[in-house]
N, CA, C and O atoms as CSV, one atom per row, in Angstrom:
chain,resi,resn,atom,element,x,y,z
A,1,MET,N,N,-7.922,-18.416,20.033
A,1,MET,CA,C,-6.797,-17.546,20.279
A,1,MET,C,C,-5.805,-17.652,19.117
A,1,MET,O,O,-5.447,-18.751,18.694
A,2,ILE,N,N,-5.386,-16.545,18.627
A,2,ILE,CA,C,-4.371,-16.524,17.571
A,2,ILE,C,C,-3.006,-16.699,18.220
A,2,ILE,O,O,-2.677,-16.012,19.187
A,3,THR,N,N,-2.208,-17.629,17.680
A,3,THR,CA,C,-0.914,-17.938,18.303
A,3,THR,C,C,0.294,-17.411,17.538
A,3,THR,O,O,1.372,-17.271,18.116
A,4,SER,N,N,0.134,-17.115,16.250
A,4,SER,CA,C,1.271,-16.570,15.513
A,4,SER,C,C,0.809,-16.047,14.158
A,4,SER,O,O,-0.349,-16.205,13.773
A,5,ILE,N,N,1.743,-15.421,13.447
A,5,ILE,CA,C,1.501,-14.987,12.072
A,5,ILE,C,C,2.261,-15.947,11.172
A,5,ILE,O,O,3.462,-16.145,11.356
A,6,ALA,N,N,1.586,-16.541,10.210
A,6,ALA,CA,C,2.221,-17.506,9.320
A,6,ALA,C,C,2.611,-16.892,7.978
A,6,ALA,O,O,3.646,-17.247,7.414
A,7,HIS,N,N,1.792,-15.975,7.462
A,7,HIS,CA,C,2.030,-15.386,6.156
A,7,HIS,C,C,1.708,-13.894,6.181
A,7,HIS,O,O,0.804,-13.450,6.888
A,8,ALA,N,N,2.453,-13.145,5.408
A,8,ALA,CA,C,2.145,-11.742,5.148
A,8,ALA,C,C,2.216,-11.566,3.642
A,8,ALA,O,O,3.076,-12.158,2.990
A,9,THR,N,N,1.333,-10.767,3.085
A,9,THR,CA,C,1.261,-10.609,1.635
A,9,THR,C,C,2.017,-9.378,1.170
A,9,THR,O,O,1.878,-8.289,1.728
A,10,VAL,N,N,2.818,-9.577,0.136
A,10,VAL,CA,C,3.491,-8.478,-0.553
A,10,VAL,C,C,2.947,-8.485,-1.979
A,10,VAL,O,O,3.144,-9.452,-2.714
A,11,TYR,N,N,2.273,-7.428,-2.365
A,11,TYR,CA,C,1.758,-7.358,-3.735
A,11,TYR,C,C,2.875,-6.929,-4.666
A,11,TYR,O,O,3.571,-5.944,-4.417
A,12,VAL,N,N,3.033,-7.678,-5.733
A,12,VAL,CA,C,4.113,-7.448,-6.690
A,12,VAL,C,C,3.532,-7.315,-8.091
A,12,VAL,O,O,2.393,-7.706,-8.346
A,13,LEU,N,N,4.330,-6.757,-8.993
A,13,LEU,CA,C,3.845,-6.547,-10.360
A,13,LEU,C,C,3.981,-7.787,-11.230
A,13,LEU,O,O,3.204,-7.984,-12.164
A,14,ASN,N,N,4.969,-8.625,-10.925
A,14,ASN,CA,C,5.206,-9.836,-11.718
A,14,ASN,C,C,5.796,-10.889,-10.780
A,14,ASN,O,O,6.867,-10.683,-10.210
A,15,GLN,N,N,5.103,-12.006,-10.619
A,15,GLN,CA,C,5.551,-13.010,-9.653
A,15,GLN,C,C,6.887,-13.638,-10.035
A,15,GLN,O,O,7.715,-13.885,-9.158
A,16,ASP,N,N,7.116,-13.900,-11.309
A,16,ASP,CA,C,8.391,-14.506,-11.718
A,16,ASP,C,C,9.557,-13.571,-11.397
A,16,ASP,O,O,10.585,-14.001,-10.875
A,17,GLU,N,N,9.384,-12.291,-11.714
A,17,GLU,CA,C,10.444,-11.319,-11.443
A,17,GLU,C,C,10.639,-11.112,-9.936
A,17,GLU,O,O,11.766,-10.964,-9.464
A,18,ALA,N,N,9.530,-11.104,-9.188
A,18,ALA,CA,C,9.629,-10.961,-7.727
A,18,ALA,C,C,10.323,-12.179,-7.122
A,18,ALA,O,O,11.146,-12.040,-6.218
A,19,LEU,N,N,9.995,-13.363,-7.615
A,19,LEU,CA,C,10.653,-14.576,-7.112
A,19,LEU,C,C,12.150,-14.497,-7.356
A,19,LEU,O,O,12.942,-14.821,-6.471
A,20,ASP,N,N,12.542,-14.076,-8.534
A,20,ASP,CA,C,13.970,-13.927,-8.839
A,20,ASP,C,C,14.624,-12.941,-7.871
A,20,ASP,O,O,15.717,-13.201,-7.368
A,21,PHE,N,N,13.969,-11.818,-7.608
A,21,PHE,CA,C,14.530,-10.808,-6.700
A,21,PHE,C,C,14.671,-11.359,-5.284
A,21,PHE,O,O,15.756,-11.311,-4.703
A,22,TYR,N,N,13.590,-11.877,-4.733
A,22,TYR,CA,C,13.610,-12.327,-3.330
A,22,TYR,C,C,14.526,-13.538,-3.144
A,22,TYR,O,O,15.151,-13.684,-2.093
A,23,LYS,N,N,14.611,-14.400,-4.147
A,23,LYS,CA,C,15.464,-15.594,-4.038
A,23,LYS,C,C,16.932,-15.267,-4.326
A,23,LYS,O,O,17.813,-15.601,-3.534
A,24,ASN,N,N,17.183,-14.629,-5.439
A,24,ASN,CA,C,18.577,-14.450,-5.878
A,24,ASN,C,C,19.248,-13.177,-5.370
A,24,ASN,O,O,20.476,-13.132,-5.298
A,25,LYS,N,N,18.506,-12.168,-5.024
A,25,LYS,CA,C,19.110,-10.944,-4.477
A,25,LYS,C,C,19.085,-10.971,-2.949
A,25,LYS,O,O,20.097,-10.686,-2.308
A,26,LEU,N,N,17.925,-11.315,-2.357
A,26,LEU,CA,C,17.816,-11.287,-0.901
A,26,LEU,C,C,18.173,-12.617,-0.251
A,26,LEU,O,O,18.384,-12.672,0.960
A,27,GLY,N,N,18.244,-13.682,-1.031
A,27,GLY,CA,C,18.633,-14.986,-0.479
A,27,GLY,C,C,17.506,-15.744,0.199
A,27,GLY,O,O,17.765,-16.641,1.000
A,28,PHE,N,N,16.259,-15.403,-0.104
A,28,PHE,CA,C,15.125,-16.103,0.485
A,28,PHE,C,C,14.978,-17.485,-0.151
A,28,PHE,O,O,15.444,-17.732,-1.263
A,29,GLU,N,N,14.319,-18.373,0.584
A,29,GLU,CA,C,13.989,-19.705,0.092
A,29,GLU,C,C,12.561,-19.689,-0.448
A,29,GLU,O,O,11.744,-18.862,-0.041
A,30,VAL,N,N,12.267,-20.610,-1.367
A,30,VAL,CA,C,10.909,-20.741,-1.888
A,30,VAL,C,C,10.135,-21.669,-0.954
A,30,VAL,O,O,10.585,-22.775,-0.657
A,31,GLY,N,N,8.980,-21.218,-0.499
A,31,GLY,CA,C,8.111,-22.048,0.339
A,31,GLY,C,C,7.192,-22.860,-0.543
A,31,GLY,O,O,7.423,-24.052,-0.746
A,32,ASP,N,N,6.163,-22.242,-1.067
A,32,ASP,CA,C,5.221,-22.889,-1.979
A,32,ASP,C,C,5.235,-22.161,-3.309
A,32,ASP,O,O,5.415,-20.945,-3.369
A,33,ASP,N,N,5.045,-22.909,-4.354
A,33,ASP,CA,C,4.905,-22.330,-5.692
A,33,ASP,C,C,3.964,-23.243,-6.457
A,33,ASP,O,O,4.385,-24.248,-7.029
A,34,MET,N,N,2.675,-22.883,-6.465
A,34,MET,CA,C,1.699,-23.766,-7.099
A,34,MET,C,C,0.532,-22.987,-7.685
A,34,MET,O,O,0.180,-21.906,-7.212
A,35,LYS,N,N,-0.051,-23.557,-8.714
A,35,LYS,CA,C,-1.298,-23.030,-9.273
A,35,LYS,C,C,-2.422,-23.577,-8.417
A,35,LYS,O,O,-2.504,-24.781,-8.174
A,36,VAL,N,N,-3.279,-22.690,-7.966
A,36,VAL,CA,C,-4.351,-23.110,-7.083
A,36,VAL,C,C,-5.662,-23.234,-7.852
A,36,VAL,O,O,-6.333,-24.264,-7.780
A,37,GLU,N,N,-6.027,-22.187,-8.587
A,37,GLU,CA,C,-7.290,-22.188,-9.302
A,37,GLU,C,C,-7.141,-21.257,-10.492
A,37,GLU,O,O,-6.703,-20.117,-10.332
A,38,GLY,N,N,-7.491,-21.712,-11.662
A,38,GLY,CA,C,-7.353,-20.862,-12.834
A,38,GLY,C,C,-5.920,-20.417,-12.990
A,38,GLY,O,O,-5.017,-21.250,-13.067
A,39,ASP,N,N,-5.693,-19.101,-13.037
A,39,ASP,CA,C,-4.322,-18.609,-13.146
A,39,ASP,C,C,-3.801,-18.083,-11.812
A,39,ASP,O,O,-2.783,-17.392,-11.776
A,40,PHE,N,N,-4.501,-18.409,-10.696
A,40,PHE,CA,C,-4.045,-17.963,-9.381
A,40,PHE,C,C,-2.841,-18.796,-8.958
A,40,PHE,O,O,-2.896,-20.026,-8.937
A,41,ARG,N,N,-1.770,-18.119,-8.628
A,41,ARG,CA,C,-0.525,-18.774,-8.232
A,41,ARG,C,C,-0.222,-18.446,-6.773
A,41,ARG,O,O,-0.099,-17.277,-6.406
A,42,TRP,N,N,-0.104,-19.469,-5.953
A,42,TRP,CA,C,0.270,-19.320,-4.538
A,42,TRP,C,C,1.782,-19.448,-4.469
A,42,TRP,O,O,2.335,-20.535,-4.638
A,43,LEU,N,N,2.449,-18.315,-4.217
A,43,LEU,CA,C,3.909,-18.261,-4.231
A,43,LEU,C,C,4.388,-17.652,-2.923
A,43,LEU,O,O,4.059,-16.510,-2.605
A,44,THR,N,N,5.163,-18.415,-2.168
A,44,THR,CA,C,5.673,-17.895,-0.901
A,44,THR,C,C,7.190,-18.031,-0.834
A,44,THR,O,O,7.783,-18.934,-1.424
A,45,VAL,N,N,7.793,-17.111,-0.103
A,45,VAL,CA,C,9.236,-17.130,0.151
A,45,VAL,C,C,9.462,-16.818,1.626
A,45,VAL,O,O,8.591,-16.269,2.301
A,46,TYR,N,N,10.638,-17.177,2.107
A,46,TYR,CA,C,10.956,-16.899,3.507
A,46,TYR,C,C,12.472,-16.818,3.682
A,46,TYR,O,O,13.226,-17.425,2.922
A,47,PRO,N,N,12.911,-16.060,4.693
A,47,PRO,CA,C,14.350,-16.048,4.973
A,47,PRO,C,C,14.765,-17.402,5.533
A,47,PRO,O,O,14.008,-18.033,6.271
A,48,LYS,N,N,15.964,-17.846,5.183
A,48,LYS,CA,C,16.407,-19.194,5.562
A,48,LYS,C,C,16.265,-19.481,7.052
A,48,LYS,O,O,15.960,-20.606,7.448
A,49,SER,N,N,16.484,-18.467,7.868
A,49,SER,CA,C,16.451,-18.689,9.312
A,49,SER,C,C,15.051,-18.598,9.913
A,49,SER,O,O,14.896,-18.785,11.120
A,50,LYS,N,N,14.028,-18.315,9.107
A,50,LYS,CA,C,12.683,-18.098,9.645
A,50,LYS,C,C,11.608,-18.698,8.740
A,50,LYS,O,O,10.774,-17.958,8.219
A,51,PRO,N,N,11.604,-20.012,8.538
A,51,PRO,CA,C,10.610,-20.604,7.622
A,51,PRO,C,C,9.181,-20.525,8.123
A,51,PRO,O,O,8.244,-20.718,7.349
A,52,GLN,N,N,8.999,-20.243,9.410
A,52,GLN,CA,C,7.637,-20.196,9.956
A,52,GLN,C,C,6.898,-18.915,9.600
A,52,GLN,O,O,5.687,-18.833,9.810
A,53,LEU,N,N,7.591,-17.908,9.065
A,53,LEU,CA,C,6.930,-16.676,8.621
A,53,LEU,C,C,7.255,-16.471,7.143
A,53,LEU,O,O,8.385,-16.145,6.779
A,54,GLN,N,N,6.250,-16.668,6.308
A,54,GLN,CA,C,6.470,-16.601,4.867
A,54,GLN,C,C,5.786,-15.375,4.260
A,54,GLN,O,O,4.727,-14.937,4.707
A,55,LEU,N,N,6.429,-14.846,3.233
A,55,LEU,CA,C,5.838,-13.764,2.454
A,55,LEU,C,C,5.121,-14.363,1.256
A,55,LEU,O,O,5.692,-15.174,0.527
A,56,VAL,N,N,3.884,-13.969,1.055
A,56,VAL,CA,C,3.136,-14.374,-0.135
A,56,VAL,C,C,3.396,-13.304,-1.181
A,56,VAL,O,O,3.052,-12.140,-0.975
A,57,LEU,N,N,3.997,-13.681,-2.296
A,57,LEU,CA,C,4.240,-12.748,-3.398
A,57,LEU,C,C,3.048,-12.862,-4.340
A,57,LEU,O,O,2.945,-13.811,-5.118
A,58,ALA,N,N,2.157,-11.893,-4.263
A,58,ALA,CA,C,0.882,-11.977,-4.987
A,58,ALA,C,C,0.735,-10.834,-5.970
A,58,ALA,O,O,1.062,-9.686,-5.671
A,59,GLU,N,N,0.237,-11.171,-7.151
A,59,GLU,CA,C,-0.085,-10.138,-8.142
A,59,GLU,C,C,-1.538,-9.743,-7.958
A,59,GLU,O,O,-2.410,-10.613,-7.944
A,60,PRO,N,N,-1.824,-8.457,-7.815
A,60,PRO,CA,C,-3.229,-8.046,-7.742
A,60,PRO,C,C,-3.880,-8.217,-9.114
A,60,PRO,O,O,-3.500,-7.564,-10.086
A,61,LYS,N,N,-4.856,-9.099,-9.170
A,61,LYS,CA,C,-5.555,-9.375,-10.425
A,61,LYS,C,C,-7.050,-9.331,-10.176
A,61,LYS,O,O,-7.517,-9.505,-9.051
A,62,GLU,N,N,-7.790,-9.095,-11.249
A,62,GLU,CA,C,-9.237,-9.148,-11.159
A,62,GLU,C,C,-9.649,-10.548,-10.750
A,62,GLU,O,O,-9.151,-11.535,-11.291
A,63,GLY,N,N,-10.555,-10.631,-9.800
A,63,GLY,CA,C,-11.017,-11.936,-9.326
A,63,GLY,C,C,-11.805,-11.781,-8.044
A,63,GLY,O,O,-12.388,-10.727,-7.791
A,64,PRO,N,N,-11.825,-12.829,-7.230
A,64,PRO,CA,C,-12.633,-12.767,-6.005
A,64,PRO,C,C,-12.199,-11.667,-5.028
A,64,PRO,O,O,-13.028,-11.132,-4.293
A,65,MET,N,N,-10.921,-11.333,-5.017
A,65,MET,CA,C,-10.425,-10.340,-4.056
A,65,MET,C,C,-10.508,-8.910,-4.571
A,65,MET,O,O,-10.729,-7.982,-3.793
A,66,PHE,N,N,-10.333,-8.728,-5.873
A,66,PHE,CA,C,-10.273,-7.377,-6.426
A,66,PHE,C,C,-11.129,-7.251,-7.683
A,66,PHE,O,O,-11.210,-8.169,-8.499
A,67,SER,N,N,-11.761,-6.090,-7.815
A,67,SER,CA,C,-12.402,-5.776,-9.091
A,67,SER,C,C,-11.285,-5.421,-10.075
A,67,SER,O,O,-10.143,-5.219,-9.662
A,68,LYS,N,N,-11.597,-5.344,-11.357
A,68,LYS,CA,C,-10.599,-4.969,-12.354
A,68,LYS,C,C,-10.032,-3.592,-12.042
A,68,LYS,O,O,-8.825,-3.375,-12.140
A,69,ASP,N,N,-10.907,-2.662,-11.664
A,69,ASP,CA,C,-10.476,-1.298,-11.349
A,69,ASP,C,C,-9.569,-1.284,-10.115
A,69,ASP,O,O,-8.542,-0.606,-10.108
A,70,ALA,N,N,-9.944,-2.025,-9.081
A,70,ALA,CA,C,-9.129,-2.056,-7.857
A,70,ALA,C,C,-7.756,-2.658,-8.146
A,70,ALA,O,O,-6.742,-2.145,-7.673
A,71,ALA,N,N,-7.718,-3.747,-8.922
A,71,ALA,CA,C,-6.433,-4.385,-9.248
A,71,ALA,C,C,-5.520,-3.413,-9.996
A,71,ALA,O,O,-4.321,-3.349,-9.724
A,72,GLU,N,N,-6.085,-2.664,-10.932
A,72,GLU,CA,C,-5.277,-1.697,-11.685
A,72,GLU,C,C,-4.766,-0.575,-10.780
A,72,GLU,O,O,-3.622,-0.139,-10.908
A,73,LYS,N,N,-5.624,-0.110,-9.864
A,73,LYS,CA,C,-5.192,0.945,-8.932
A,73,LYS,C,C,-4.072,0.444,-8.024
A,73,LYS,O,O,-3.102,1.160,-7.774
A,74,ILE,N,N,-4.208,-0.779,-7.534
A,74,ILE,CA,C,-3.172,-1.329,-6.646
A,74,ILE,C,C,-1.862,-1.488,-7.408
A,74,ILE,O,O,-0.797,-1.182,-6.872
A,75,ARG,N,N,-1.925,-1.957,-8.640
A,75,ARG,CA,C,-0.699,-2.101,-9.447
A,75,ARG,C,C,-0.026,-0.738,-9.646
A,75,ARG,O,O,1.200,-0.630,-9.608
A,76,SER,N,N,-0.827,0.277,-9.854
A,76,SER,CA,C,-0.274,1.623,-10.032
A,76,SER,C,C,0.396,2.101,-8.740
A,76,SER,O,O,1.475,2.693,-8.780
A,77,LEU,N,N,-0.245,1.843,-7.596
A,77,LEU,CA,C,0.318,2.256,-6.308
A,77,LEU,C,C,1.605,1.491,-5.989
A,77,LEU,O,O,2.539,2.059,-5.425
A,78,ILE,N,N,1.656,0.213,-6.345
A,78,ILE,CA,C,2.886,-0.577,-6.130
A,78,ILE,C,C,4.032,0.087,-6.888
A,78,ILE,O,O,5.105,0.325,-6.333
A,79,ALA,N,N,3.788,0.382,-8.161
A,79,ALA,CA,C,4.835,0.975,-9.003
A,79,ALA,C,C,5.285,2.337,-8.475
A,79,ALA,O,O,6.424,2.742,-8.705
A,80,GLU,N,N,4.406,3.041,-7.772
A,80,GLU,CA,C,4.759,4.348,-7.201
A,80,GLU,C,C,5.483,4.218,-5.867
A,80,GLU,O,O,5.904,5.223,-5.295
A,81,GLY,N,N,5.634,2.991,-5.362
A,81,GLY,CA,C,6.324,2.797,-4.092
A,81,GLY,C,C,5.475,3.103,-2.876
A,81,GLY,O,O,5.991,3.504,-1.833
A,82,ALA,N,N,4.159,2.911,-3.011
A,82,ALA,CA,C,3.251,3.251,-1.920
A,82,ALA,C,C,3.174,2.188,-0.834
A,82,ALA,O,O,2.628,2.444,0.239
A,83,PHE,N,N,3.719,0.984,-1.098
A,83,PHE,CA,C,3.574,-0.106,-0.136
A,83,PHE,C,C,4.924,-0.570,0.396
A,83,PHE,O,O,5.956,-0.459,-0.266
A,84,GLY,N,N,4.878,-1.092,1.613
A,84,GLY,CA,C,6.067,-1.673,2.232
A,84,GLY,C,C,5.993,-3.183,2.192
A,84,GLY,O,O,4.916,-3.770,2.290
A,85,ALA,N,N,7.155,-3.807,2.048
A,85,ALA,CA,C,7.233,-5.271,2.014
A,85,ALA,C,C,7.609,-5.844,3.371
A,85,ALA,O,O,7.654,-7.063,3.535
A,86,GLY,N,N,7.879,-4.986,4.341
A,86,GLY,CA,C,8.185,-5.501,5.667
A,86,GLY,C,C,9.506,-5.001,6.201
A,86,GLY,O,O,10.201,-4.203,5.571
A,87,VAL,N,N,9.829,-5.490,7.370
A,87,VAL,CA,C,11.093,-5.181,8.040
A,87,VAL,C,C,11.868,-6.481,8.150
A,87,VAL,O,O,11.402,-7.444,8.760
A,88,PHE,N,N,13.038,-6.504,7.565
A,88,PHE,CA,C,13.860,-7.710,7.583
A,88,PHE,C,C,15.040,-7.466,8.513
A,88,PHE,O,O,15.723,-6.447,8.406
A,89,GLU,N,N,15.276,-8.399,9.423
A,89,GLU,CA,C,16.367,-8.240,10.382
A,89,GLU,C,C,17.665,-8.804,9.821
A,89,GLU,O,O,17.668,-9.732,9.011
A,90,THR,N,N,18.757,-8.220,10.272
A,90,THR,CA,C,20.080,-8.680,9.910
A,90,THR,C,C,21.000,-8.538,11.120
A,90,THR,O,O,20.760,-7.703,11.992
A,91,GLU,N,N,22.044,-9.349,11.170
A,91,GLU,CA,C,22.993,-9.246,12.281
A,91,GLU,C,C,23.920,-8.051,12.093
A,91,GLU,O,O,24.397,-7.475,13.070
A,92,ASN,N,N,24.180,-7.674,10.829
A,92,ASN,CA,C,25.068,-6.552,10.546
A,92,ASN,C,C,24.512,-5.779,9.356
A,92,ASN,O,O,24.651,-6.205,8.210
A,93,CYS,N,N,23.890,-4.654,9.631
A,93,CYS,CA,C,23.212,-3.878,8.591
A,93,CYS,C,C,24.198,-3.380,7.534
A,93,CYS,O,O,23.902,-3.444,6.341
A,94,GLN,N,N,25.347,-2.893,7.947
A,94,GLN,CA,C,26.323,-2.342,7.000
A,94,GLN,C,C,26.815,-3.429,6.035
A,94,GLN,O,O,26.882,-3.205,4.827
A,95,THR,N,N,27.155,-4.594,6.569
A,95,THR,CA,C,27.650,-5.692,5.721
A,95,THR,C,C,26.570,-6.165,4.758
A,95,THR,O,O,26.832,-6.365,3.572
A,96,THR,N,N,25.351,-6.343,5.272
A,96,THR,CA,C,24.253,-6.796,4.409
A,96,THR,C,C,23.938,-5.744,3.358
A,96,THR,O,O,23.674,-6.078,2.202
A,97,TYR,N,N,23.963,-4.482,3.749
A,97,TYR,CA,C,23.749,-3.385,2.809
A,97,TYR,C,C,24.756,-3.466,1.662
A,97,TYR,O,O,24.383,-3.381,0.492
A,98,GLU,N,N,26.033,-3.632,2.007
A,98,GLU,CA,C,27.082,-3.705,0.979
A,98,GLU,C,C,26.905,-4.925,0.076
A,98,GLU,O,O,27.117,-4.844,-1.134
A,99,GLU,N,N,26.515,-6.059,0.671
A,99,GLU,CA,C,26.275,-7.269,-0.130
A,99,GLU,C,C,25.129,-7.051,-1.118
A,99,GLU,O,O,25.215,-7.441,-2.282
A,100,LEU,N,N,24.054,-6.420,-0.635
A,100,LEU,CA,C,22.886,-6.222,-1.499
A,100,LEU,C,C,23.138,-5.157,-2.565
A,100,LEU,O,O,22.663,-5.287,-3.694
A,101,VAL,N,N,23.875,-4.112,-2.219
A,101,VAL,CA,C,24.238,-3.108,-3.222
A,101,VAL,C,C,25.042,-3.768,-4.345
A,101,VAL,O,O,24.829,-3.481,-5.523
A,102,ALA,N,N,25.972,-4.658,-3.967
A,102,ALA,CA,C,26.782,-5.359,-4.966
A,102,ALA,C,C,25.925,-6.240,-5.882
A,102,ALA,O,O,26.303,-6.507,-7.023
A,103,LYS,N,N,24.770,-6.687,-5.378
A,103,LYS,CA,C,23.858,-7.509,-6.184
A,103,LYS,C,C,22.879,-6.650,-6.992
A,103,LYS,O,O,22.042,-7.174,-7.727
A,104,GLY,N,N,22.995,-5.322,-6.848
A,104,GLY,CA,C,22.141,-4.441,-7.630
A,104,GLY,C,C,20.872,-3.993,-6.943
A,104,GLY,O,O,20.004,-3.402,-7.585
A,105,VAL,N,N,20.736,-4.261,-5.634
A,105,VAL,CA,C,19.537,-3.810,-4.922
A,105,VAL,C,C,19.620,-2.295,-4.735
A,105,VAL,O,O,20.649,-1.753,-4.333
A,106,GLU,N,N,18.503,-1.631,-5.040
A,106,GLU,CA,C,18.442,-0.170,-4.915
A,106,GLU,C,C,18.054,0.236,-3.497
A,106,GLU,O,O,17.022,-0.194,-2.982
A,107,PHE,N,N,18.875,1.056,-2.877
A,107,PHE,CA,C,18.577,1.549,-1.525
A,107,PHE,C,C,18.135,2.999,-1.594
A,107,PHE,O,O,18.661,3.788,-2.379
A,108,ILE,N,N,17.160,3.338,-0.760
A,108,ILE,CA,C,16.692,4.714,-0.670
A,108,ILE,C,C,17.192,5.373,0.607
A,108,ILE,O,O,17.011,6.574,0.809
A,109,GLN,N,N,17.829,4.571,1.478
A,109,GLN,CA,C,18.466,5.112,2.687
A,109,GLN,C,C,19.607,4.175,3.066
A,109,GLN,O,O,19.380,2.974,3.211
A,110,PRO,N,N,20.822,4.681,3.232
A,110,PRO,CA,C,21.923,3.827,3.670
A,110,PRO,C,C,21.753,3.502,5.164
A,110,PRO,O,O,20.884,4.077,5.820
A,111,PRO,N,N,22.570,2.589,5.704
A,111,PRO,CA,C,22.467,2.278,7.131
A,111,PRO,C,C,22.557,3.551,7.968
A,111,PRO,O,O,23.490,4.343,7.832
A,112,THR,N,N,21.567,3.725,8.832
A,112,THR,CA,C,21.434,4.937,9.631
A,112,THR,C,C,21.055,4.558,11.064
A,112,THR,O,O,20.193,3.706,11.277
A,113,GLU,N,N,21.701,5.195,12.044
A,113,GLU,CA,C,21.354,4.957,13.450
A,113,GLU,C,C,19.936,5.455,13.715
A,113,GLU,O,O,19.590,6.588,13.381
A,114,GLN,N,N,19.125,4.591,14.319
A,114,GLN,CA,C,17.778,4.955,14.744
A,114,GLN,C,C,17.645,4.603,16.223
A,114,GLN,O,O,18.545,3.971,16.777
A,115,LEU,N,N,16.578,4.984,16.866
A,115,LEU,CA,C,16.375,4.651,18.279
A,115,LEU,C,C,16.297,3.135,18.492
A,115,LEU,O,O,16.673,2.643,19.556
A,116,TYR,N,N,15.821,2.404,17.509
A,116,TYR,CA,C,15.609,0.960,17.629
A,116,TYR,C,C,16.719,0.132,17.004
A,116,TYR,O,O,16.638,-1.096,17.014
A,117,GLY,N,N,17.739,0.754,16.467
A,117,GLY,CA,C,18.840,0.004,15.861
A,117,GLY,C,C,19.384,0.728,14.646
A,117,GLY,O,O,19.189,1.933,14.484
A,118,ILE,N,N,20.058,-0.011,13.804
A,118,ILE,CA,C,20.589,0.546,12.556
A,118,ILE,C,C,19.677,0.084,11.433
A,118,ILE,O,O,19.394,-1.107,11.304
A,119,GLU,N,N,19.220,1.025,10.625
A,119,GLU,CA,C,18.244,0.713,9.586
A,119,GLU,C,C,18.693,1.253,8.233
A,119,GLU,O,O,19.174,2.381,8.124
A,120,ALA,N,N,18.528,0.433,7.218
A,120,ALA,CA,C,18.674,0.856,5.828
A,120,ALA,C,C,17.337,0.569,5.149
A,120,ALA,O,O,16.596,-0.318,5.574
A,121,MET,N,N,17.036,1.314,4.105
A,121,MET,CA,C,15.774,1.084,3.394
A,121,MET,C,C,16.045,0.881,1.908
A,121,MET,O,O,16.829,1.607,1.297
A,122,ALA,N,N,15.377,-0.122,1.342
A,122,ALA,CA,C,15.604,-0.486,-0.051
A,122,ALA,C,C,14.279,-0.676,-0.770
A,122,ALA,O,O,13.207,-0.614,-0.168
A,123,LEU,N,N,14.378,-0.906,-2.056
A,123,LEU,CA,C,13.205,-1.186,-2.889
A,123,LEU,C,C,13.338,-2.575,-3.490
A,123,LEU,O,O,14.427,-2.987,-3.890
A,124,ASP,N,N,12.215,-3.297,-3.552
A,124,ASP,CA,C,12.246,-4.545,-4.321
A,124,ASP,C,C,12.039,-4.196,-5.797
A,124,ASP,O,O,11.889,-3.022,-6.134
A,125,ASN,N,N,12.030,-5.181,-6.664
A,125,ASN,CA,C,11.956,-4.880,-8.095
A,125,ASN,C,C,10.546,-4.522,-8.586
A,125,ASN,O,O,10.351,-4.261,-9.773
A,126,SER,N,N,9.565,-4.511,-7.672
A,126,SER,CA,C,8.234,-4.013,-8.025
A,126,SER,C,C,8.055,-2.559,-7.615
A,126,SER,O,O,7.183,-1.863,-8.136
A,127,GLY,N,N,8.889,-2.101,-6.674
A,127,GLY,CA,C,8.766,-0.743,-6.168
A,127,GLY,C,C,8.378,-0.684,-4.701
A,127,GLY,O,O,8.277,0.402,-4.131
A,128,ASN,N,N,8.156,-1.863,-4.071
A,128,ASN,CA,C,7.855,-1.899,-2.638
A,128,ASN,C,C,9.118,-1.571,-1.850
A,128,ASN,O,O,10.205,-2.042,-2.184
A,129,TRP,N,N,8.971,-0.767,-0.811
A,129,TRP,CA,C,10.129,-0.499,0.040
A,129,TRP,C,C,10.178,-1.529,1.158
A,129,TRP,O,O,9.145,-2.073,1.551
A,130,PHE,N,N,11.349,-1.792,1.660
A,130,PHE,CA,C,11.496,-2.642,2.845
A,130,PHE,C,C,12.660,-2.118,3.671
A,130,PHE,O,O,13.600,-1.513,3.156
A,131,SER,N,N,12.564,-2.372,4.972
A,131,SER,CA,C,13.614,-1.966,5.894
A,131,SER,C,C,14.511,-3.145,6.194
A,131,SER,O,O,14.068,-4.293,6.247
A,132,LEU,N,N,15.763,-2.842,6.385
A,132,LEU,CA,C,16.763,-3.809,6.807
A,132,LEU,C,C,17.243,-3.297,8.161
A,132,LEU,O,O,17.819,-2.212,8.238
A,133,VAL,N,N,17.017,-4.058,9.223
A,133,VAL,CA,C,17.278,-3.557,10.571
A,133,VAL,C,C,18.233,-4.456,11.340
A,133,VAL,O,O,18.107,-5.681,11.341
A,134,GLN,N,N,19.177,-3.819,11.984
A,134,GLN,CA,C,20.073,-4.483,12.938
A,134,GLN,C,C,19.694,-3.943,14.304
A,134,GLN,O,O,19.738,-2.733,14.527
A,135,ARG,N,N,19.315,-4.840,15.235
A,135,ARG,CA,C,18.919,-4.401,16.589
A,135,ARG,C,C,20.072,-4.534,17.551
A,135,ARG,O,O,19.931,-4.214,18.731
């Protein structure tokens, strides 16, 4: 029986730049940062209040998971904003939105009333969109 989700993968164009964004703009903590095999880097981040669910910041590269062609296609799709990085919760969407705008985070939707709460949508520095939700 599966009891929880421990990691979700966000494909990024550059792990160092993504780490800087998620740590210094969004305020995430670094979970793991290690070389596993060859040039494969296991890099995880998590929001301070939720260390049990970590995001794996992974670069699509040729290797066991992707062919060279597939890795290049995925990198192109990331840059086009085709992927989502997840839904991040906040206690106050408007305040968090203003804090992140001041840090230079690009938003594609300001805080907006939805059926499930107040939601704003932003882009990470690779081009992935993510939602910021207040329930």
